[in-house]
C-alpha positions as CSV (number, residue, x, y, z in Angstrom):
1,M,-12.3,3.6,37.7
2,S,-10.2,1.0,36.4
3,W,-8.3,0.8,33.3
4,I,-8.8,-2.8,31.8
5,R,-6.3,-4.1,29.3
6,I,-8.5,-5.2,26.0
7,T,-6.1,-6.3,23.1
8,E,-3.1,-5.0,20.8
9,V,-3.9,-2.3,18.5
10,E,-3.6,-4.1,15.3
11,N,-6.1,-6.7,16.4
12,I,-8.8,-3.8,15.8
13,P,-8.6,-2.7,12.0
14,V,-9.4,1.0,11.3
15,R,-13.2,1.6,10.9
16,E,-14.3,-1.4,12.6
17,G,-15.4,-2.7,16.2
18,R,-14.8,-5.5,18.5
19,S,-16.6,-6.7,20.9
20,V,-15.4,-7.6,24.7
21,K,-17.0,-9.1,27.6
22,V,-16.0,-7.6,30.8
23,D,-17.9,-9.1,33.9
24,R,-21.5,-8.9,33.3
25,D,-21.0,-5.8,30.6
26,E,-20.5,-5.9,27.0
27,I,-18.6,-3.4,25.4
28,A,-17.7,-2.5,21.9
29,V,-14.4,-0.9,21.4
30,F,-13.7,0.8,17.7
31,N,-10.8,2.1,15.8
32,L,-11.7,5.4,14.3
33,G,-8.0,5.9,13.0
34,D,-6.6,8.4,14.7
35,R,-7.9,7.1,18.2
36,F,-10.2,4.6,19.7
37,A,-13.6,4.6,21.3
38,A,-16.0,2.7,23.5
39,I,-19.6,2.0,24.0
40,E,-22.3,-0.2,25.6
41,N,-22.3,-2.9,22.9
42,R,-26.3,-3.1,22.7
43,C,-28.2,-1.0,20.7
44,P,-31.5,0.5,22.5
45,H,-33.6,-0.2,20.1
46,S,-33.7,-3.8,19.6
47,G,-30.0,-4.8,21.0
48,G,-28.0,-4.9,17.9
49,P,-24.4,-5.5,18.2
50,L,-23.0,-2.3,17.5
51,C,-19.6,-3.7,17.5
52,D,-20.9,-5.1,13.9
53,G,-22.1,-1.5,12.7
54,I,-20.7,0.8,9.6
55,V,-18.4,3.1,11.0
56,S,-18.3,6.6,9.7
57,G,-16.3,9.0,11.5
58,A,-17.2,9.3,15.1
59,T,-20.5,7.4,14.8
60,V,-21.8,3.7,14.0
61,I,-24.8,2.3,12.2
62,C,-26.3,-0.7,14.1
63,P,-26.4,-3.7,11.6
64,L,-30.1,-4.2,12.5
65,H,-32.4,-1.3,11.9
66,G,-29.7,1.6,10.9
67,W,-29.9,3.7,14.3
68,K,-26.8,5.9,14.1
69,V,-24.4,6.3,17.2
70,C,-22.3,8.9,18.4
71,L,-19.5,7.4,20.2
72,D,-18.3,10.5,21.7
73,T,-21.4,10.8,23.5
74,G,-23.2,7.6,23.3
75,D,-26.3,9.9,21.7
76,I,-28.6,8.0,19.2
77,L,-28.5,11.1,15.9
78,K,-31.1,8.6,13.9
79,P,-33.5,8.5,15.0
80,Q,-33.7,11.6,16.8
81,V,-34.7,9.9,20.3
82,P,-33.8,10.8,24.0
83,V,-32.1,7.7,24.9
84,R,-28.0,6.7,24.4
85,V,-25.7,4.3,25.5
86,E,-22.8,4.1,27.8
87,V,-19.5,5.4,26.6
88,Y,-16.1,4.3,28.4
89,P,-13.1,6.5,28.2
90,V,-10.2,5.0,26.0
91,R,-6.3,4.9,25.8
92,V,-3.4,3.2,24.3
93,E,-0.7,2.2,26.6
94,D,2.8,0.2,24.8
95,G,0.5,-0.5,21.9
96,V,-2.2,-2.1,24.1
97,V,-6.0,-0.6,24.2
98,E,-7.4,0.0,27.7
99,V,-10.9,1.1,28.8
100,D,-11.8,2.6,31.9
101,L,-14.5,1.4,33.6
102,P,-16.3,2.5,36.5
103,E,-16.9,0.2,39.6
104,R,-20.5,0.3,39.6
105,L,-23.8,-2.0,39.2
106,P,-24.0,-3.9,35.8
107,M,-25.7,-2.3,32.4
108,E,-29.1,-4.2,33.1
109,D,-29.5,-3.4,37.3
110,R,-28.6,0.2,35.8
111,R,-31.5,0.2,33.3
112,R,-34.0,-0.8,35.9
113,G,-32.9,1.8,38.6
114,V,-31.7,-0.8,40.8
115,A,-29.6,1.2,44.0
116,A,-26.3,0.5,44.8
C-alpha cells in the first residue's frame, strides 16, 4: 500500500468529484463536506465517469444512466445488481488529499481475472 498525494483540499468543491489518473487506473475523488472519498472512476454499467455524477450524502449518481453508487462500499444501490466499484482509503495530511492505493494489477487485468 502506498499513499499518493492527489491535490489540495480546496481544489475539490463540496459535493463534487475530480478525476485523477494513477498509472493506468483512473480514480474519482469526492469532497463530501466532512470528509473525502475515492472510488474507481468508471461505472460498471457502461463506463460513465463517476467523478461527473451528482453527489448526495455518501452516494454518487452516474451521469450517463443514473446508477447510484455508495462511496463507502462501492456497492451499486440502484439498480440493485451484484457488482461494485473499487473503493480506496482517503486521508488529508497538511491540507492535501491522499489516496492509499494497494500495489496490485491494474483494474482492467483484475476484471479479466489475470493473476499476479
